[in-house]
C-alpha positions in Angstrom: 124.7 189.2 42.9 122.1 186.5 43.4 124.7 183.8 42.8 127.0 185.4 45.5 124.1 185.4 48.0 123.3 181.7 47.2 127.0 180.7 47.7 127.2 182.7 50.9 124.0 181.0 52.2 125.3 177.6 51.3 128.6 178.3 53.0 127.0 179.4 56.3 124.6 176.4 56.1 127.6 174.1 55.9 129.2 175.8 58.8 126.0 175.6 60.8 125.6 171.9 60.1 129.2 171.2 60.8 128.9 172.9 64.2 126.4 170.3 65.4 128.0 167.3 63.6 129.8 164.5 65.6 133.3 165.3 66.8 134.9 162.8 64.5 133.4 164.5 61.5 134.5 167.9 62.7 138.1 166.7 63.2 138.0 165.1 59.7 136.9 168.3 58.2 139.7 170.3 59.9 142.2 167.8 58.5 140.8 168.0 55.1 140.9 171.9 55.2 144.5 171.9 56.4 145.5 169.4 53.7 143.9 171.5 51.0 145.6 174.6 52.2 149.0 172.9 52.4 148.5 171.5 48.9 147.7 174.9 47.5 150.7 176.5 49.2 153.0 173.7 48.0 151.8 174.2 44.4 152.1 177.9 44.6 155.7 177.7 46.0 156.6 175.3 43.2 155.2 177.6 40.6 157.0 180.7 42.1 160.2 178.7 42.3 160.0 177.6 38.6 159.1 181.2 37.6 162.1 182.6 39.4 164.4 179.9 38.0 163.1 180.6 34.4 163.7 184.3 34.8 167.2 183.6 36.2 168.1 181.2 33.3 166.8 183.8 30.8 168.9 186.6 32.3 172.0 184.4 32.5 171.4 183.2 29.0 171.9 186.7 27.7 174.7 187.6 30.2 177.0 184.6 29.7 177.8 185.4 26.1 178.7 188.9 27.1 181.0 187.7 29.9 182.6 185.1 27.6 183.3 187.6 24.9 184.8 190.0 27.4 187.0 187.3 28.9 188.1 186.0 25.5 188.9 189.4 24.0 190.5 191.1 26.9 192.1 188.3 28.9 192.3 184.8 27.4 193.3 186.0 23.8 195.1 189.2 24.9 198.7 188.7 23.9 199.9 191.5 26.2 198.8 189.3 29.2 201.0 186.3 28.2 204.1 187.9 29.5 206.1 185.9 32.1 205.8 188.8 34.5 202.2 188.4 35.6 202.3 191.4 37.9 203.6 193.7 35.2 200.8 192.9 32.8 198.0 195.4 33.2 194.5 194.0 33.1 191.8 195.9 31.1 189.5 196.4 34.1 187.6 199.3 32.4 186.2 196.8 29.9 184.2 195.2 32.7 183.0 198.5 34.0 179.5 198.1 32.5 176.2 199.0 34.1 175.0 195.4 34.2 177.9 194.4 36.5 176.7 196.8 39.2 173.9 194.4 39.9 174.6 191.7 42.5 173.3 188.8 40.5 175.4 189.8 37.5 178.6 190.1 39.6 177.8 186.6 41.0 177.5 185.3 37.4 180.8 186.9 36.5 182.4 185.2 39.5 181.0 181.9 38.5 182.4 182.3 34.9 185.8 183.3 36.2 185.9 180.2 38.3 184.8 178.0 35.4 187.5 179.3 33.2 190.2 179.2 35.9 189.4 175.5 36.5 190.1 174.8 32.8 193.3 176.8 32.3 196.6 176.9 34.1 199.8 178.9 34.3 199.8 182.6 33.4 196.2 182.7 32.2 195.0 181.1 35.5 196.9 183.8 37.4 195.5 186.6 35.2 191.9 185.3 35.9 192.7 185.4 39.6 194.1 189.0 39.3 190.9 190.0 37.4 188.8 188.5 40.3 190.8 190.6 42.7 190.9 193.7 40.5 187.1 193.7 40.1 186.8 193.4 43.9 184.8 190.2 43.6 186.9 188.7 46.4 185.3 191.2 48.8 181.8 189.9 47.9 183.0 186.4 48.7 184.6 187.4 52.0 181.3 189.2 52.9 179.4 185.9 52.3 181.7 184.3 54.8 180.1 186.5 57.5 176.6 185.4 56.5 174.4 183.6 59.0 173.3 181.2 56.2 175.5 178.1 56.0 175.0 177.7 52.2 176.3 181.2 51.7 179.4 180.3 53.7 179.9 177.1 51.7 179.6 179.1 48.4 182.1 181.7 49.7 184.7 179.0 50.6 184.3 177.3 47.2 184.9 180.6 45.4 187.9 181.6 47.6 189.4 178.1 47.3 189.0 178.1 43.5 190.8 181.4 43.3 193.5 180.4 45.8 192.6 183.3 48.2 193.7 183.2 51.8 191.2 183.0 54.7 192.2 183.8 58.3 192.5 180.7 60.5 190.2 182.3 63.1 187.5 182.5 60.5 187.7 179.1 59.0 189.0 176.9 61.7 185.8 177.0 63.9 183.8 176.0 60.9 185.7 172.7 60.5 183.9 171.5 63.6 180.4 172.8 62.7 177.4 170.7 63.4 176.2 171.2 59.8 177.8 168.4 57.8 178.0 170.3 54.5 179.6 173.4 56.1 182.0 171.2 58.1 183.1 169.3 55.0 183.5 172.5 52.9 185.6 174.2 55.7 187.9 171.2 56.0 188.5 171.0 52.3 189.1 174.8 52.1 191.5 174.7 55.1 193.6 172.0 53.5 193.7 173.9 50.2 194.4 177.3 51.6 196.6 176.8 54.7 200.3 177.1 53.7 201.9 176.0 57.0 199.6 173.7 58.9 196.9 172.3 56.5 196.0 169.5 58.9 195.6 171.7 62.0 191.9 171.1 62.2 192.7 167.4 63.1 193.6 168.8 66.5 190.2 170.3 67.2 187.9 168.0 65.3 185.3 166.3 67.5 182.7 165.5 64.8 183.4 162.3 62.9 184.9 162.2 59.4 182.3 160.3 57.4 183.5 157.9 54.7 182.5 160.3 51.9 184.3 163.1 53.7 187.4 160.9 53.9 187.3 160.2 50.2 187.0 163.9 49.3 189.8 164.9 51.7 192.0 162.2 50.4 191.4 163.5 46.8 192.2 167.0 47.8 195.3 166.1 49.8 196.7 163.9 47.1 196.1 166.4 44.3 197.1 169.6 46.0 200.5 170.9 44.9 203.2 171.7 47.5 201.1 170.6 50.4 203.1 170.2 53.7 202.7 166.6 54.6 203.2 166.0 58.4 204.0 162.9 60.3 200.5 161.4 60.9 201.8 159.4 63.9 201.0 162.4 66.2 197.2 162.0 65.6 197.4 158.2 65.6 198.9 158.5 69.1 197.0 161.4 70.7 193.7 162.0 68.9 190.5 160.9 70.7 188.5 161.1 67.4 188.5 157.6 66.1 187.6 158.6 62.5 190.7 161.0 62.5 192.9 158.1 63.6 191.4 155.8 61.0 191.9 158.4 58.2 195.5 159.0 59.3 196.2 155.3 59.0 195.1 155.5 55.4 197.4 158.5 54.9 200.3 156.7 56.5 199.8 153.9 54.0 199.5 156.2 51.0 202.6 158.2 51.9 204.5 155.1 53.1 205.4 156.8 56.4 207.6 154.1 58.0 208.4 156.5 60.8 204.8 156.1 62.0 205.0 152.3 62.4 205.7 152.3 66.2 202.5 154.4 66.7 200.5 152.1 64.4 201.8 149.0 66.3 200.5 150.4 69.6 197.0 150.3 68.1 197.2 146.5 68.0 196.4 146.6 71.7 193.4 149.0 71.4 190.0 147.9 72.6 188.3 149.2 69.4 188.5 146.3 67.0 187.6 148.5 64.0 190.7 150.6 64.7 192.7 147.5 65.4 191.6 146.1 62.0 192.7 149.4 60.3 196.0 149.3 62.0 196.6 145.6 60.9 195.6 146.6 57.4 198.1 149.5 57.5 201.0 147.3 58.7 200.3 144.8 56.0 200.3 147.4 53.2 203.6 148.8 54.6 204.9 145.2 54.6 206.2 145.3 58.1 207.6 141.8 58.5 208.4 142.1 62.2 204.8 142.1 63.2 203.9 138.8 61.6 204.6 136.6 64.7 202.6 138.9 67.0 199.7 138.9 64.6 199.7 135.1 64.4 199.8 134.8 68.2 196.9 137.1 68.7 194.8 135.7 65.8 192.6 133.3 67.8 191.5 136.0 70.2 190.4 138.4 67.5 186.9 139.1 66.0 186.3 138.2 62.4 187.3 141.5 60.8 190.7 141.5 62.5 191.2 137.8 61.6 190.5 138.6 57.9 193.0 141.5 58.0 195.7 139.3 59.7 195.3 136.7 56.9 195.7 139.5 54.3 198.8 140.7 56.0 200.5 137.3 55.7 199.7 137.3 52.0 200.9 140.9 51.5 204.2 140.4 53.3 204.7 137.0 51.8 207.6 136.0 54.0 206.7 132.3 53.8 207.1 131.8 57.5 203.5 131.1 58.3 202.4 128.9 55.4 201.4 126.0 57.8 199.2 128.4 59.8 197.5 129.5 56.5 197.0 125.9 55.6 195.3 125.1 58.9 193.0 128.0 58.5 192.1 127.1 54.9 191.3 123.5 55.8 189.6 124.0 59.2 188.0 127.5 59.3 184.2 127.4 59.3 183.8 130.9 57.9 183.9 131.2 54.1 185.7 134.6 54.2 188.5 133.2 56.4 189.0 130.3 54.0 189.0 132.5 51.0 191.6 134.9 52.4 193.7 132.1 53.7 193.8 130.6 50.2 194.6 134.0 48.7 197.6 134.4 51.1 198.8 130.9 50.3 198.8 131.7 46.6 200.7 135.0 47.4 203.3 132.9 49.2 203.6 130.6 46.2 207.4 130.8 46.2 207.5 129.0 49.6 204.3 126.9 49.2 204.4 125.5 45.7 204.2 121.9 46.8 201.5 122.7 49.3 199.3 124.4 46.6 199.6 121.3 44.4 198.7 119.0 47.4 195.7 121.1 48.3 194.4 121.2 44.7 194.7 117.4 44.5 193.1 116.6 47.9 190.8 119.5 48.8 187.0 119.3 48.8 185.1 120.5 45.8 184.3 123.8 47.4 187.9 124.4 48.5 189.1 123.6 45.0 186.8 126.3 43.7 188.2 128.8 46.2 191.8 127.9 45.3 191.1 128.2 41.5 189.4 131.5 42.2 192.4 132.8 44.1 194.9 131.5 41.5 193.3 133.6 38.8 195.5 136.8 38.5 192.6 138.8 37.0 190.5 138.4 40.2 191.7 140.6 43.0 189.1 139.7 45.7 
């Protein structure tokens, strides 16, 4: 009791002295107090988070073997479910009617394991896992999460529904493809391409937020690996879209799918004011090997910024018509920028069938630096 009184007296004494201390000391003490409180709160939140994570891992550690055994015994190793008629095979839903699966966290764990197994099997077994997901009404829980106000719940729901090849109404998912939240926007676009059967690229029409480079990589992976996807003519977005990132991405898709029907729309971009789009268009025409544009590209070369000039030099090497070898020689010998000389040399090597004598002459007469560039470009193992 005496100790408590002593501590109380000391505390009030400090407060009394602080009251009449200089302002700078009072402010410093306030900052110290706030910093200590924030540190304590931060450590407490970390401890609580770790404790919850430990409890969750412990519960999942005992539940996962149960789920795995049920799936192995009643689905994956069930010979009755290997029939060609997937709809006719009856799933043993009663085996999953256990008290533990009435809990929300356990049903989420079951959903996660079903998705894990479905991503690793195909054919009839994949369809049976999907039917089990529907039969246990786990799809309703995923659709309920789509209505959540939390963006991470919506992302989780779309990942689950996409993995199980479940349909989502356009009115639900299409607005999310233009969300301000980058993660939600990307997930919605990926899900829309996966799940839309008729117009998987419809969100291109409404997209105002840019497609970041990583988004483009992910979308390209999904588009190129999705079976039976309806591939449209990407010229429509190249011509009419006001979203420059969509236009740039469509140019890459035109190249990948070799859409020669889109060439007129791509050629119109040679006159655009945006030199980044112009460079992408030149790159696209070169990879499609459109020989008819060579003369125009050479004429416009001197008025272009560096990135467009580099792409024009690449085009002359990719098409390899041999018509502009002299132009490439001039650029290689007289360009002041190293990148221009390097790509001019590479294009000369690619036109070797028409420039064999020129290459020999350049190797014999070029400066030491230009000789190194030529030898670098002549090595077939070096691509850039």
